[in-house]
N, C-alpha and C positions, 0 to 999 in steps of 0.2 A: 651545701652538698647535693638536691638534687638535680642542679644545674652542671656541678662539674661528671653526675654520673649519668646525665644525660649527653654531654660533650662526649665523655667515654664511649657511649652505646652509638652513638651517631660515628666516632671514629672506627669505632670494629663492624659496625654494618657497613661502612664504605670498604675498610680493610676484605671483608668477608666477600662482600658482591664482587669485589674484583679477581679475587682467587679464586671463586668459585663456579660463577655464572661465565667466564670468557673459556674457550676450549681450551684444552689441553697441550697446545703446540702456541697459544700465544699468552701459558699464566707467565712466561719466563718476561714477558717485554714489562706485563702489568706490574709485576713485583720487584721491577728492579729497571725501574724510568733509565736509568742511566744509560743501560745495554739497546735504549731505543735510539738513542743520540749517536750512539756507538756505531749500530748499526747502517745510522744515517750516514753519519760518517764512511762507511766504508762503501754503501753507495754511490759515492763521488768517485771511487774507487773501480767501480767496474759492475756493481751487482745495479742493476733495473730496478729505476725507481717503480715502475707498473709491477715489480713482481712485488716488493716490499709491501704495496698495496694490497696487492690480494690478499696476501699470507693475513695483512689486518681485517680482514675483513669478518666478522661478528654476526651472529644474529640477533637479529634486530628486536626479531617479536619475543626471544628468549631471553635479553636485557631486560627490554620493556616489563615482561612477566616477573622477573626476576627482581626488578628494582619497586613495580607495585607490592610485590609480596614483603619487602623490607620497607617498605612506607607502612603498610597495613600495619605488620609486626612493631614498629614507632609508635604509631597512632595507637594502638592496644598497651602498649604497655605508658604513654602516656596519660592516657585515660584512665588506666589502672592506676595510677600515683596520686592523679586528681582527685580520686573519688574512693568512698568509703571500703575497707575490706570486705565488711559486710555483703557487698554484693557481686563479687568471687569472681570481676573480669577477665580472671584466669584461666577461665575455662574458655572463652572465647580464642584465644592463642592457638589452637589448631588450623584455625582456619586458615593463616599466611602459610602454613604448609601444603594447602592444597595447592596452591597457586604455584610454591616451589617446585612442588611434583610434576607438575605441567611441563615445567622447563628441562624436565629427566637429568636432574643435575643432582644424584645423590649427595653429592658435597655440602651444595647450598641446604639440601633440607635439613641435614644434621646439624650442619652450622646453625640453621634458625631454631630447630630445634634444641638445643643445650645450650642457645643466648635469652631463648623464650623460657626455659625451663631455670636458667640464675636469674632471670628478670623477676622470675614469680616469686623465688625466697627472697629477693633482694626486695622485692616491695611490701613484702610481708614485713621485714628488718625494719625497712620505715616506718611501717606504720604499728608498729606491734605498740607502742609507747604510748599510744593514742586507742588502742584499741580497748574494748572493756574487757576483764580480765578473764570473767565468767565464758566468752566467747572465744580467749585467744587458742585456747587447745583447738577446739572446733574449725576457727578458721586455719590454723597450723593443717590439720588432717584435710579440710579442702583442698589447702595449695598442695600438700603432698600425693593428692589423689591427683590433682591438675597436672602435674609435673610424671606421675605413672600416665596418668590418659595420654599429655604431650610424647612422652616418649613410646607410649605403643603404637600412638597413630605413626608416628614417624617410622614404626619397625614394621607397619603394617604396608605404608607408602612406599617404603627399599622396599618390600618384599616384590609388588609390585611392580616393581618399576625394574629391577631385576627381572622380574619376569619378562618385562616386556624389550629388554636390551639382548635375554636368551630367545625369546620369539624374531626379534629382527635379526638376530646372529643367526640361527638357524632359516631364516627366511632370504641373508643374502648369503649364507651357505649353497641351499637348495637353488637358488638363482645363478649361483655361481657353476654347481654343479650340471644346474640346466645348459648354462650357455658351454660346458665344455663339452657336454654329451650331444649338443646341436651341432659344435664345430667338427666333435668326430664323427656324427653322423655325416656330416657332410663332407668330410675326408674320405669315410667308407663309400659313399655314392659317387667321388669322385672318380674313387680306386677301382669301383662297381664297374662304372661307365669307362673309365679305362681299360680294365678286362677287356668290357665287352668289345673296346673297338678293337682291343689285339687279337682277341679270337675271330673276329670279321675278317679281320688283316689275316689271320694265318687260314683259314677258311679260304679267301681268297686265293690266297697263295698257294695253296694245297689242291683246289682246282685251276689255277695257272700250270702247278706240276702236272697234275694230273692231263692235263688238254695238251699239254708240250709232251707228253708222253705217250698219247694217244696220236697227235700228229706225228712224232717220230716214227710209231709202228706203222701207221698209214704209209710215212713216206718208205720208210724202209720194204714193204710188199708192193706196193708204186715200184720204186726202182728195182725190186729184184723181180716184179714181172715185166716192166717197160725194158729195163735193159739187156735183157736174158735173149730177147727176139733178134737187135741187130748183132749180141754178140756171135749167135748161134751162128746166121745169117753172113757175117764176117768170117767165121769158120769153115764155113761152106764152100764158100767163095775161095777162099785162101787154096781150099784142096782142091776145088775144082782150076784153077788157075796152075797150081801143081800137076795136075794130071795134065793139062793142056800141054804145058811146056813137055811131058812125056811122048804127046799125040799130036802132031804138026798138023792134023787133019781139023781138031778141035781152034787151032788160033783164030777163026774166024770169028767165036765167041769170048774173045781175052777183051774186047772194048767193052761190049754188054755186062759183061762182070765187073769190068774194072768200073762201071759207071753205078750199078750197083752197091760195090763195094765201097764207093764214095758215096754213096748216099745214107748207107748204113752208118759211116764215120759220122757222119753229117748228123742225123738221128742220135749220135751219141754225143756228141759235142752238145747239142740241145738241151739233151737231159740236163749234164752236168751243169750247164747255165743256168737253167732253173732252178736246180738245186744251189749253185753260187747266190743267183739272186735273193731265192728266199733265206738262207741264211744270212745275207744283208740285211734282209728287212728284218730276221728276227732281232739281229743285235742293235738292231738302229742305226747300222753305220750306212746311207744311201748319200751318195756325193751327186752333185748338178753338176753339170760341165754344160753352162748356156751357150748359145751360138745363135747367129741369126741367118738363115737360111732361107730357101724357097722352098714351101710343102710341096709345090707340083714336081719339083723334080726331085725330091725324097721322095714319092709315092711312085714316081713312074720310075725310078731306078731298082725299088724293092719291085714291083712287077716284073720290071726283067731279068730280075735276080729268081724270082719262083717263075715265071715264067716255062722254065723246063718241068717242072714236077706238075704245073698244069697238063704242060702236053704229056707226058706220060701216062696221065689218064686218059687224055682224047677229051681235055677242056677247054676253054677259052678264058685268057685272064685279060682285060682290057681297062685301060687306064683313063676315066674322061676327068680332065684337069679343067681349071677354068679359065678363062679369055685372057684374065690378065695375070701374071704372077702373085701367088699369096707369100708376103714374105713373114716370118715370124721368129719370135727370140724363145728358145726352147733347148732343150737338151736332144741333142739330133740323134746320138747312139740310141737313147731310151725311149724315143717317138718308134725310130726303126723297129725295137724289140718288140715295142705293141703289135706294128702293122703284119712285122713278122708272125706274130700268133696265131693273129685276125683273119690273115689272109691264109696262111698254111693251114689252119682248122678250118678256114672256107672249103678250100681245096680238100681236105680231107674227107669233109663229111658231104662234098657234094660228087656223085655217079653221073650224074649229065647235065648237058647245059656247059654255065660258064660262072666265072662270079667276074663282079664289076666294081670297081675302085673308084668313086668319086670323092672331087673337091671342092670345097667352098667356101662361102660365108651365108649365115643366116641371117636374120633379122637384127638381133643381139649384136652383132660384128664376132662371132663367134667364129672360128676356120674349122671347119668339119672334116673326116674322113669315112667316108660312106662304104662298107665293105657286103656287099650284097652280091648272095648266090641261090642256083638252084635248086640246092638239093630237100633233102626228105620235108624240112625243119624239126623244131624244137616241142618237145609234149609240153602243156602247159604248168604240169607239175615242177619240171626239170627247169626252165626257166629259174625258180627261185636259189638254186645250189648249183648251176653249171660256173660261177665264180669262187665255189668253195675250194679249198684246197683238197686235191687226191678226189675229186667228184670228178663221176664216170658215169655214162651214159650209152647206151647199144643201140643201134640202127641197124637198117635193113640189110647193108652190107656186112654185118658184121665188124663193122668199125668202133673202136671203143676211146673212148676220150671221158673228160677234158683234162684232165692229170691235173696239172700246174701250171699250164700256158695263161688260161684267160684268170687263173687267182694271180697270179704274176702283173700278166698285163693291167687288172684295175691295179694294185697296188702300185706299179708303173704311171699308171694315170692319175692318182691321187699325189704322189710325191709330184707331178709336172705342177698341177693346180690346173688337170682336168678330170673329165668324167667318160665314160663307157658307158652307152644305151644297147639296147638288144630289142630285137621285134624280132618275132617267127610265128608264122602261122602253119600248121600240122599238113604236109602235102604242099607247101607253095612256098618254101625256102626261109631262109634267115636274114637278116640284116644288122651287121653290130656297127655302131657309129663312135668313134671317137673325138668326144668335143675339147677343143682346147680353148678358155676363154679367153676374153674379148684382149686383156692387159699382153697376152702373148704376140699379138696381132703387131706386127710394123706396117708402119703408116709410111714409105720409101718408093721412091722411084728410082730404081736404079739402071746408069748407064746401057749398059749390057748385058744382054739375057743367056743366058746358059743353052748351048744350042739341043739340049735333050729335052728341054719344054715342048709337050705338045706331042711327043713322040707316043705310040701307043702298042705296047708290046700284044704283036697277035698270038693269033693258038697255034 
């Protein structure tokens, strides 16, 4: 009878360990071995064996502790069966419960507690016949107290495990909330940074809009001021020419008035061209039409074109070209425009003497055109802003500039990859230099040279 009871106890322990020690998601495998075979068969049809192996992983530490608790419980029961009831070994039954509590499996804890309680009473029944009748009631009371102590210990351990689970659950929940808060904080920081970037972009756009409005206002002021003079002059000359037609005695003044009319019209065309160039720069549409040409010829032709303007002020305009022609590849129209502004300004702000335009190559291989005048010069503080749009400065002769010409010239030079440098000393004139980069200089030897090379327009 003792052997059959021990065998039944062993079977019940194995079943208990198998059902309560394994994780909940694997108990169905342990409870029904046939399902493992079914799962293995299904893995052959598509389920990866690695995934099945990962799902069968168990906390080995918990399994070993649970097995140790079951073994100690079996050992206690076996010792209790082999010893007299007077020793009351059932009082030691709560020891395996401590190990079961370590596994954090409340099902295992209660299963061991109930099985040990049953074993306590069964052992008493098995030894009741061999116990002295005087001690039988006392031993029964002790056994009942052992069962109560066992159940109370189990209840206390259950409450303790429950509190641990609650604390862990709260800790996990708090950690999850902290992670969510960190994520939300990162999102807020990113959103704040995005808003800051957008505000900076809006601020820059606002500043650009204010600057554009300011430029537009300055342009309107400059245009209204500068265009009024030639328009009035054209109107006066037209009136004088009308009167000349009525008075034949004034016919000799017609050529001079026509020349002045032509000059004022050219000034208006130049202003309109400046405004169009500025509009092209602001819109970002500035096309280059590159061609290969002789820089000396272009400078000579430009000096010949502006020679009449220099003669009207009794100034000399001299072109000093190099001994060998300098071939460059660039946009000749834009180079002419820059030279027109530089030479025209030099003539405009020179009262006595003349203007010299020299062409050559420097040590770095760059081609340069240097415009030197004998005018009053530029104040040092004005040198910092002469290339600004609508900047103006006065001189002793009452002339005013520089408006848009130098600003557009520097932009055109930048579009060509060139640069404009200026040197000036108050009272000793100014020198403006247009330097084309070495990549623009073409190393060719033409068979024939244009006859205009070497000509110098005189005063």
